[in-house]
C-alpha angles and dihedrals in degrees: 000000000000127000090240093055090047091053093047090051093051090047092052092046092052089046093052090050090052092050092046090054089059086074105018126061117210117327091126094160094047091051092047093052091046094053092045088058092046090054093050100044090252130151119229134211113201115200124189143120120276122290100029094118097251093142090043091053095053094045089048092050089054088056091058089052121071088223139113114269132200132182124205119192104206115220134170093257097049113123129209092249090054090068104030102037137249143240113259126198109243124193121200109232091214107042098019086229115157126224140160118246123192112236105201119228128222090276089076095087134094095244119034122188109206098196116202091351092181092065093072125078122260093255090064094039089055090056086071095059098075089043093050098045107027096027091226141096126221119210126170090351092305123112120221119196119231121229118271122265099038126180133174111204107186130191127207136182108219099196101056115089104164118084093008135114117210113229113252118244089250094063094038087058088062092064112087093205137026103203121198112212112202139190119286123251119255092259091047093049090050087052090050089055091051093052102040099042098045135051125337112283130221123274119231116262125229114265110170137022134212097268095053096042089053088051091051091051089053090047093052092053088057093064110118123244128189127223095249088058091052087051091053091049090050093047091056096050099038092046091063096057119105127237097009131115088245094066120099116240097238087059097056094086094042109044128067099171130008140196124301134213092283088066089056091051092049093047090055096046092045090048090050092053091046092052093048091051090052090054098255128131092206137052120248132195090254089063093058090048091052093059099034099097099049091045099046106029095084095040098062118082112200127211126244087255091059092046092051090050092050094246114150133191087257089058091051090051089049090053093046092051090048095048103039117086117208092204092069125071127230109275098035118110109346104029109264094354122084109210134179116263 
């Protein structure tokens, strides 16, 4: 990774944030996490109550990218073929020969907004799995490649229960980040009122295209990472797993299911992007800490005891970050989990 490519990456990142703030007030952490995922080919699940501009944020992001964009409004009657596409019978007007032609669905775009993803049945939710992991769609036995780059940015309302279908853990694991979208501050909400109840605001301008974005993704993968940082990543993920020697004792009553190897991969990739945007050619422990919550919060399944005590997955990640010492290696002290003495 050259110094010039690193500077260009940082300049584009700063310009994208500037353009996003033409439409979005505040939400600095949410925007940072969303851009980190885009730079590492990751999918994002944005969770927040209605009216927090989740959909506006994603659509505004798409305007800063010179990429194709598609919005899918998930509803209870949406079928898998409605999003993936279907085979249509085609008749040649000259020879009357009949053949089937694949009509691509809205998934065939670079940026896909899956709006209110928990409002559609599991059958349609599952249709996203192949697209998110394999970046392809299978129809009538034939595979169709999705465009590159390809991102699924999904929104979800956490407070509604009726008429919703919670995402299964297998699909949640496909999302790199689970981003919590919170309420704005008093000053931010005042600025929102000024912008939205007055004149027409400015739309974000395009900043980066597909070719340069793919180059940025390759650049980020070239960021160096030392063995002790790998050990810290492994300690975080292995420490969440239940009924293993790697799990810390205080978690045994709180965790039913912990993070898998995909969490470790996303921690490393997110930390590399965070380091590159900080102007460094190597990953530090602080970079891993910065992405630990959005990577791990949806991969930790808490017990009924934890829920009764008000212990959330974020609380568990906080405790892990406080207990694990980056100075130790996996296998020292508590088996598989480095802890402070």
